[in-house]
C-alpha positions as protocol buffer text, in pm:
chain_id: "A"
residue {
  index: 1
  type: MET
  ca { x: 12036 y: 8390 z: 5783 }
}
residue {
  index: 2
  type: SER
  ca { x: 11669 y: 8487 z: 5750 }
}
residue {
  index: 3
  type: ILE
  ca { x: 11375 y: 8247 z: 5757 }
}
residue {
  index: 4
  type: TYR
  ca { x: 11323 y: 8338 z: 5392 }
}
residue {
  index: 5
  type: ASN
  ca { x: 11671 y: 8208 z: 5306 }
}
residue {
  index: 6
  type: CYS
  ca { x: 11605 y: 7895 z: 5509 }
}
residue {
  index: 7
  type: PHE
  ca { x: 11289 y: 7819 z: 5312 }
}
residue {
  index: 8
  type: LEU
  ca { x: 11484 y: 7858 z: 4991 }
}
residue {
  index: 9
  type: THR
  ca { x: 11763 y: 7620 z: 5094 }
}
residue {
  index: 10
  type: MET
  ca { x: 11603 y: 7359 z: 5323 }
}
residue {
  index: 11
  type: SER
  ca { x: 11397 y: 7054 z: 5227 }
}
residue {
  index: 12
  type: PHE
  ca { x: 11034 y: 7024 z: 5343 }
}
residue {
  index: 13
  type: PRO
  ca { x: 10924 y: 6686 z: 5200 }
}
residue {
  index: 14
  type: GLN
  ca { x: 10578 y: 6677 z: 5364 }
}
residue {
  index: 15
  type: LEU
  ca { x: 10478 y: 7039 z: 5305 }
}
residue {
  index: 16
  type: ARG
  ca { x: 10156 y: 7066 z: 5104 }
}
residue {
  index: 17
  type: ARG
  ca { x: 10040 y: 7424 z: 5172 }
}
residue {
  index: 18
  type: LEU
  ca { x: 10277 y: 7714 z: 5220 }
}
residue {
  index: 19
  type: THR
  ca { x: 10199 y: 8078 z: 5300 }
}
residue {
  index: 20
  type: PHE
  ca { x: 10497 y: 8312 z: 5318 }
}
residue {
  index: 21
  type: GLY
  ca { x: 10447 y: 8677 z: 5407 }
}
residue {
  index: 22
  type: HIS
  ca { x: 10715 y: 8932 z: 5321 }
}
residue {
  index: 23
  type: PRO
  ca { x: 10717 y: 9216 z: 5580 }
}
residue {
  index: 24
  type: GLU
  ca { x: 10688 y: 9584 z: 5495 }
}
residue {
  index: 25
  type: ARG
  ca { x: 11058 y: 9645 z: 5556 }
}
residue {
  index: 26
  type: PRO
  ca { x: 11242 y: 9317 z: 5497 }
}
residue {
  index: 27
  type: THR
  ca { x: 11599 y: 9290 z: 5619 }
}
residue {
  index: 28
  type: TYR
  ca { x: 11687 y: 9048 z: 5341 }
}
residue {
  index: 29
  type: SER
  ca { x: 11712 y: 9065 z: 4964 }
}
residue {
  index: 30
  type: LEU
  ca { x: 11416 y: 8939 z: 4760 }
}
residue {
  index: 31
  type: ILE
  ca { x: 11669 y: 8760 z: 4539 }
}
residue {
  index: 32
  type: PRO
  ca { x: 11936 y: 8629 z: 4779 }
}
residue {
  index: 33
  type: LYS
  ca { x: 12287 y: 8588 z: 4649 }
}
residue {
  index: 34
  type: GLY
  ca { x: 12446 y: 8247 z: 4619 }
}
residue {
  index: 35
  type: LEU
  ca { x: 12134 y: 8049 z: 4529 }
}
residue {
  index: 36
  type: PRO
  ca { x: 12187 y: 7769 z: 4274 }
}
residue {
  index: 37
  type: GLU
  ca { x: 12070 y: 7844 z: 3921 }
}
residue {
  index: 38
  type: CYS
  ca { x: 11905 y: 7502 z: 3896 }
}
residue {
  index: 39
  type: PRO
  ca { x: 11774 y: 7427 z: 4246 }
}
residue {
  index: 40
  type: SER
  ca { x: 11667 y: 7082 z: 4354 }
}
residue {
  index: 41
  type: CYS
  ca { x: 11309 y: 7003 z: 4451 }
}
residue {
  index: 42
  type: LEU
  ca { x: 11279 y: 7106 z: 4816 }
}
residue {
  index: 43
  type: TYR
  ca { x: 10898 y: 7078 z: 4841 }
}
residue {
  index: 44
  type: PRO
  ca { x: 10805 y: 6760 z: 4651 }
}
residue {
  index: 45
  type: ASN
  ca { x: 10447 y: 6756 z: 4785 }
}
residue {
  index: 46
  type: LEU
  ca { x: 10366 y: 7128 z: 4775 }
}
residue {
  index: 47
  type: ARG
  ca { x: 10032 y: 7190 z: 4606 }
}
residue {
  index: 48
  type: TYR
  ca { x: 9918 y: 7532 z: 4729 }
}
residue {
  index: 49
  type: LEU
  ca { x: 10152 y: 7832 z: 4746 }
}
residue {
  index: 50
  type: HIS
  ca { x: 10058 y: 8178 z: 4877 }
}
residue {
  index: 51
  type: VAL
  ca { x: 10315 y: 8459 z: 4885 }
}
residue {
  index: 52
  type: SER
  ca { x: 10210 y: 8799 z: 5024 }
}
residue {
  index: 53
  type: PHE
  ca { x: 10390 y: 9134 z: 5014 }
}
residue {
  index: 54
  type: ALA
  ca { x: 10344 y: 9410 z: 5271 }
}
residue {
  index: 55
  type: TRP
  ca { x: 10526 y: 9680 z: 5074 }
}
residue {
  index: 56
  type: ASN
  ca { x: 10303 y: 9665 z: 4764 }
}
residue {
  index: 57
  type: PRO
  ca { x: 10564 y: 9592 z: 4493 }
}
residue {
  index: 58
  type: LEU
  ca { x: 10497 y: 9586 z: 4121 }
}
residue {
  index: 59
  type: LEU
  ca { x: 10383 y: 9248 z: 3990 }
}
residue {
  index: 60
  type: ALA
  ca { x: 10704 y: 9198 z: 3789 }
}
residue {
  index: 61
  type: THR
  ca { x: 10913 y: 9249 z: 4104 }
}
residue {
  index: 62
  type: ALA
  ca { x: 10693 y: 9028 z: 4321 }
}
residue {
  index: 63
  type: HIS
  ca { x: 10701 y: 8746 z: 4067 }
}
residue {
  index: 64
  type: GLN
  ca { x: 11079 y: 8728 z: 4092 }
}
residue {
  index: 65
  type: GLY
  ca { x: 11043 y: 8621 z: 4455 }
}
residue {
  index: 66
  type: VAL
  ca { x: 10747 y: 8391 z: 4386 }
}
residue {
  index: 67
  type: SER
  ca { x: 10946 y: 8218 z: 4113 }
}
residue {
  index: 68
  type: LEU
  ca { x: 11206 y: 8109 z: 4369 }
}
residue {
  index: 69
  type: PHE
  ca { x: 10941 y: 7906 z: 4555 }
}
residue {
  index: 70
  type: ILE
  ca { x: 10798 y: 7768 z: 4229 }
}
residue {
  index: 71
  type: ALA
  ca { x: 11143 y: 7651 z: 4118 }
}
residue {
  index: 72
  type: ARG
  ca { x: 11179 y: 7451 z: 4440 }
}
residue {
  index: 73
  type: ALA
  ca { x: 10845 y: 7274 z: 4411 }
}
residue {
  index: 74
  type: CYS
  ca { x: 10762 y: 6969 z: 4202 }
}
residue {
  index: 75
  type: SER
  ca { x: 10582 y: 7096 z: 3891 }
}
residue {
  index: 76
  type: SER
  ca { x: 10364 y: 6786 z: 3876 }
}
residue {
  index: 77
  type: LYS
  ca { x: 10225 y: 6855 z: 4226 }
}
residue {
  index: 78
  type: LEU
  ca { x: 10202 y: 7237 z: 4251 }
}
residue {
  index: 79
  type: THR
  ca { x: 9861 y: 7338 z: 4113 }
}
residue {
  index: 80
  type: HIS
  ca { x: 9749 y: 7659 z: 4289 }
}
residue {
  index: 81
  type: ILE
  ca { x: 9940 y: 7984 z: 4341 }
}
residue {
  index: 82
  type: CYS
  ca { x: 9824 y: 8300 z: 4516 }
}
residue {
  index: 83
  type: VAL
  ca { x: 10017 y: 8630 z: 4515 }
}
residue {
  index: 84
  type: SER
  ca { x: 9875 y: 8914 z: 4724 }
}
residue {
  index: 85
  type: GLY
  ca { x: 9975 y: 9271 z: 4810 }
}
residue {
  index: 86
  type: VAL
  ca { x: 10099 y: 9372 z: 4466 }
}
residue {
  index: 87
  type: SER
  ca { x: 10046 y: 9669 z: 4237 }
}
residue {
  index: 88
  type: LEU
  ca { x: 9915 y: 9614 z: 3887 }
}
residue {
  index: 89
  type: ASP
  ca { x: 10027 y: 9928 z: 3708 }
}
residue {
  index: 90
  type: GLY
  ca { x: 9959 y: 10024 z: 3346 }
}
residue {
  index: 91
  type: GLY
  ca { x: 10127 y: 9865 z: 3049 }
}
residue {
  index: 92
  type: SER
  ca { x: 10419 y: 9694 z: 3220 }
}
residue {
  index: 93
  type: GLY
  ca { x: 10196 y: 9536 z: 3484 }
}
residue {
  index: 94
  type: PHE
  ca { x: 9970 y: 9373 z: 3227 }
}
residue {
  index: 95
  type: ALA
  ca { x: 10269 y: 9273 z: 3015 }
}
residue {
  index: 96
  type: ALA
  ca { x: 10401 y: 9094 z: 3324 }
}
residue {
  index: 97
  type: LEU
  ca { x: 10063 y: 8932 z: 3391 }
}
residue {
  index: 98
  type: ARG
  ca { x: 10033 y: 8811 z: 3034 }
}
residue {
  index: 99
  type: THR
  ca { x: 10386 y: 8668 z: 3043 }
}
residue {
  index: 100
  type: ILE
  ca { x: 10316 y: 8491 z: 3373 }
}
residue {
  index: 101
  type: LEU
  ca { x: 10005 y: 8330 z: 3222 }
}
residue {
  index: 102
  type: GLN
  ca { x: 10196 y: 8223 z: 2907 }
}
residue {
  index: 103
  type: LEU
  ca { x: 10023 y: 8482 z: 2690 }
}
residue {
  index: 104
  type: THR
  ca { x: 10217 y: 8699 z: 2446 }
}
residue {
  index: 105
  type: PRO
  ca { x: 10253 y: 9056 z: 2579 }
}
residue {
  index: 106
  type: LYS
  ca { x: 10092 y: 9319 z: 2357 }
}
residue {
  index: 107
  type: GLU
  ca { x: 10374 y: 9564 z: 2431 }
}
residue {
  index: 108
  type: SER
  ca { x: 10748 y: 9522 z: 2489 }
}
residue {
  index: 109
  type: TRP
  ca { x: 10880 y: 9617 z: 2834 }
}
residue {
  index: 110
  type: ASP
  ca { x: 11234 y: 9565 z: 2963 }
}
residue {
  index: 111
  type: SER
  ca { x: 11098 y: 9491 z: 3312 }
}
residue {
  index: 112
  type: VAL
  ca { x: 10926 y: 9171 z: 3198 }
}
residue {
  index: 113
  type: GLN
  ca { x: 11195 y: 9019 z: 2977 }
}
residue {
  index: 114
  type: ASP
  ca { x: 11330 y: 8797 z: 3257 }
}
residue {
  index: 115
  type: ILE
  ca { x: 10991 y: 8684 z: 3392 }
}
residue {
  index: 116
  type: GLU
  ca { x: 10946 y: 8309 z: 3412 }
}
residue {
  index: 117
  type: PRO
  ca { x: 10598 y: 8197 z: 3298 }
}
residue {
  index: 118
  type: LEU
  ca { x: 10400 y: 7968 z: 3524 }
}
residue {
  index: 119
  type: PRO
  ca { x: 10443 y: 7595 z: 3465 }
}
residue {
  index: 120
  type: PRO
  ca { x: 10157 y: 7460 z: 3249 }
}
residue {
  index: 121
  type: THR
  ca { x: 10049 y: 7237 z: 3540 }
}
residue {
  index: 122
  type: ILE
  ca { x: 9930 y: 7537 z: 3747 }
}
residue {
  index: 123
  type: ALA
  ca { x: 9550 y: 7524 z: 3745 }
}
residue {
  index: 124
  type: GLN
  ca { x: 9476 y: 7853 z: 3922 }
}
residue {
  index: 125
  type: TYR
  ca { x: 9662 y: 8181 z: 3976 }
}
residue {
  index: 126
  type: THR
  ca { x: 9500 y: 8412 z: 4232 }
}
residue {
  index: 127
  type: LEU
  ca { x: 9623 y: 8771 z: 4227 }
}
residue {
  index: 128
  type: GLY
  ca { x: 9546 y: 9007 z: 4517 }
}
residue {
  index: 129
  type: VAL
  ca { x: 9594 y: 9365 z: 4392 }
}
residue {
  index: 130
  type: ASN
  ca { x: 9622 y: 9665 z: 4624 }
}
residue {
  index: 131
  type: THR
  ca { x: 9409 y: 9941 z: 4468 }
}
residue {
  index: 132
  type: LYS
  ca { x: 9461 y: 10218 z: 4724 }
}
residue {
  index: 133
  type: VAL
  ca { x: 9651 y: 10433 z: 4475 }
}
residue {
  index: 134
  type: LEU
  ca { x: 9362 y: 10399 z: 4230 }
}
residue {
  index: 135
  type: SER
  ca { x: 9089 y: 10477 z: 4484 }
}
residue {
  index: 136
  type: LEU
  ca { x: 9098 y: 10845 z: 4386 }
}
residue {
  index: 137
  type: MET
  ca { x: 9094 y: 10759 z: 4017 }
}
residue {
  index: 138
  type: PRO
  ca { x: 8782 y: 10544 z: 3968 }
}
residue {
  index: 139
  type: SER
  ca { x: 8802 y: 10558 z: 3588 }
}
residue {
  index: 140
  type: THR
  ca { x: 9159 y: 10424 z: 3596 }
}
residue {
  index: 141
  type: ALA
  ca { x: 9059 y: 10150 z: 3840 }
}
residue {
  index: 142
  type: GLU
  ca { x: 8767 y: 10052 z: 3618 }
}
residue {
  index: 143
  type: GLN
  ca { x: 8996 y: 10038 z: 3316 }
}
residue {
  index: 144
  type: MET
  ca { x: 9238 y: 9814 z: 3508 }
}
residue {
  index: 145
  type: LEU
  ca { x: 8960 y: 9573 z: 3599 }
}
residue {
  index: 146
  type: ARG
  ca { x: 8837 y: 9561 z: 3238 }
}
residue {
  index: 147
  type: LYS
  ca { x: 9187 y: 9482 z: 3113 }
}
residue {
  index: 148
  type: ALA
  ca { x: 9230 y: 9216 z: 3381 }
}
residue {
  index: 149
  type: GLU
  ca { x: 8900 y: 9058 z: 3284 }
}
residue {
  index: 150
  type: ALA
  ca { x: 9010 y: 9053 z: 2920 }
}
residue {
  index: 151
  type: VAL
  ca { x: 9331 y: 8873 z: 3021 }
}
residue {
  index: 152
  type: ARG
  ca { x: 9130 y: 8625 z: 3229 }
}
residue {
  index: 153
  type: VAL
  ca { x: 8897 y: 8548 z: 2938 }
}
residue {
  index: 154
  type: GLU
  ca { x: 9184 y: 8510 z: 2690 }
}
residue {
  index: 155
  type: ALA
  ca { x: 9371 y: 8275 z: 2925 }
}
residue {
  index: 156
  type: ALA
  ca { x: 9058 y: 8061 z: 2962 }
}
residue {
  index: 157
  type: GLU
  ca { x: 8997 y: 8051 z: 2586 }
}
residue {
  index: 158
  type: ARG
  ca { x: 9356 y: 7948 z: 2519 }
}
residue {
  index: 159
  type: GLY
  ca { x: 9355 y: 7681 z: 2789 }
}
residue {
  index: 160
  type: ARG
  ca { x: 9609 y: 7862 z: 3007 }
}
residue {
  index: 161
  type: THR
  ca { x: 9614 y: 7890 z: 3388 }
}
residue {
  index: 162
  type: ALA
  ca { x: 9285 y: 8022 z: 3531 }
}
residue {
  index: 163
  type: LEU
  ca { x: 9320 y: 8378 z: 3664 }
}
residue {
  index: 164
  type: VAL
  ca { x: 9134 y: 8491 z: 3977 }
}
residue {
  index: 165
  type: LEU
  ca { x: 9171 y: 8864 z: 4048 }
}
residue {
  index: 166
  type: THR
  ca { x: 9087 y: 9010 z: 4389 }
}
residue {
  index: 167
  type: THR
  ca { x: 9125 y: 9373 z: 4494 }
}
residue {
  index: 168
  type: TYR
  ca { x: 9157 y: 9554 z: 4827 }
}
residue {
  index: 169
  type: GLN
  ca { x: 9299 y: 9876 z: 4970 }
}
residue {
  index: 170
  type: SER
  ca { x: 9579 y: 9931 z: 5220 }
}
residue {
  index: 171
  type: GLY
  ca { x: 9435 y: 9922 z: 5570 }
}
residue {
  index: 172
  type: GLU
  ca { x: 9210 y: 9633 z: 5477 }
}
residue {
  index: 173
  type: THR
  ca { x: 9326 y: 9281 z: 5548 }
}
residue {
  index: 174
  type: TRP
  ca { x: 9347 y: 9066 z: 5239 }
}
residue {
  index: 175
  type: GLU
  ca { x: 9325 y: 8753 z: 5449 }
}
residue {
  index: 176
  type: GLU
  ca { x: 8997 y: 8865 z: 5604 }
}
residue {
  index: 177
  type: GLU
  ca { x: 8831 y: 8993 z: 5288 }
}
residue {
  index: 178
  type: GLU
  ca { x: 8951 y: 8760 z: 5016 }
}
residue {
  index: 179
  type: LYS
  ca { x: 9097 y: 8452 z: 5177 }
}
residue {
  index: 180
  type: GLN
  ca { x: 8776 y: 8252 z: 5126 }
}
residue {
  index: 181
  type: THR
  ca { x: 8837 y: 8263 z: 4750 }
}
residue {
  index: 182
  type: TRP
  ca { x: 9178 y: 8110 z: 4806 }
}
residue {
  index: 183
  type: ILE
  ca { x: 9059 y: 7863 z: 5070 }
}
residue {
  index: 184
  type: ARG
  ca { x: 8782 y: 7734 z: 4843 }
}
residue {
  index: 185
  type: SER
  ca { x: 9043 y: 7643 z: 4584 }
}
residue {
  index: 186
  type: TRP
  ca { x: 9179 y: 7371 z: 4811 }
}
residue {
  index: 187
  type: SER
  ca { x: 8889 y: 7304 z: 5049 }
}
residue {
  index: 188
  type: ASN
  ca { x: 8771 y: 7008 z: 4841 }
}
residue {
  index: 189
  type: ASP
  ca { x: 9105 y: 6833 z: 4877 }
}
residue {
  index: 190
  type: THR
  ca { x: 9002 y: 6506 z: 5042 }
}
residue {
  index: 191
  type: GLU
  ca { x: 9342 y: 6342 z: 5058 }
}
residue {
  index: 192
  type: ASP
  ca { x: 9474 y: 6258 z: 5401 }
}
residue {
  index: 193
  type: ASP
  ca { x: 9653 y: 6563 z: 5538 }
}
residue {
  index: 194
  type: ALA
  ca { x: 9996 y: 6443 z: 5650 }
}
residue {
  index: 195
  type: GLU
  ca { x: 10043 y: 6752 z: 5866 }
}
residue {
  index: 196
  type: CYS
  ca { x: 9773 y: 6623 z: 6101 }
}
residue {
  index: 197
  type: THR
  ca { x: 9960 y: 6310 z: 6198 }
}
residue {
  index: 198
  type: ARG
  ca { x: 10178 y: 6286 z: 6506 }
}
residue {
  index: 199
  type: ASP
  ca { x: 10484 y: 6207 z: 6298 }
}
residue {
  index: 200
  type: ALA
  ca { x: 10426 y: 6515 z: 6085 }
}
residue {
  index: 201
  type: VAL
  ca { x: 10390 y: 6733 z: 6393 }
}
residue {
  index: 202
  type: ALA
  ca { x: 10720 y: 6599 z: 6522 }
}
residue {
  index: 203
  type: ARG
  ca { x: 10885 y: 6673 z: 6189 }
}
residue {
  index: 204
  type: LEU
  ca { x: 10742 y: 7023 z: 6191 }
}
residue {
  index: 205
  type: GLU
  ca { x: 10881 y: 7086 z: 6538 }
}
residue {
  index: 206
  type: SER
  ca { x: 11221 y: 6965 z: 6416 }
}
residue {
  index: 207
  type: TRP
  ca { x: 11205 y: 7198 z: 6118 }
}
residue {
  index: 208
  type: MET
  ca { x: 11115 y: 7492 z: 6336 }
}
residue {
  index: 209
  type: THR
  ca { x: 11411 y: 7418 z: 6559 }
}
residue {
  index: 210
  type: VAL
  ca { x: 11638 y: 7426 z: 6256 }
}
residue {
  index: 211
  type: LEU
  ca { x: 11475 y: 7745 z: 6131 }
}
residue {
  index: 212
  type: ARG
  ca { x: 11533 y: 7918 z: 6464 }
}
residue {
  index: 213
  type: SER
  ca { x: 11896 y: 7808 z: 6449 }
}
residue {
  index: 214
  type: CYS
  ca { x: 11926 y: 7954 z: 6100 }
}
residue {
  index: 215
  type: CYS
  ca { x: 11784 y: 8284 z: 6219 }
}
residue {
  index: 216
  type: LYS
  ca { x: 12042 y: 8302 z: 6496 }
}
residue {
  index: 217
  type: ALA
  ca { x: 12327 y: 8221 z: 6261 }
}
residue {
  index: 218
  type: PRO
  ca { x: 12539 y: 8517 z: 6143 }
}
């Protein structure tokens, strides 16, 4: 069993910030088989979720994996989501983005019909887009940014989740270039951080022991 599967099946009651990075060549399925259709809340205190992708998938594909984490968090607590390392292609990409933000897509695409919109309690959705493919097509990249800005403005006017779009190219490190935007979203959180207590450290060590056992399991 992979660590990914463990995170989707184990309870982490004190977890408040989670960053999960999918490798370039994962040995597991993005949508594992056998998961319950209506999962229980495994992360009741999760507020900040960041999922990164090393293989640069389309937004619609990436959101399928992100939705698994969202479904296991408490909707009243989860407020900030960041998805990085994705491709925002032409029509289908923006149809996916609009659906995610609870906006009606302007075009119909089969690839976005099963996309789950974000819960209305999500305050901010940060999207890190890999623009390497567009680096040789500046006019196309400019058009993408204009369309993304239009989506951001419409979401704000309609009272939907706030969109923050960041761009980078392969070879650059998203965490180094854009992480401050994400960090600032939760840096003003003044609540006591349970992870800093001795009890929480002990719990974390116990969880890691279980995770290692899961990884060794057939």
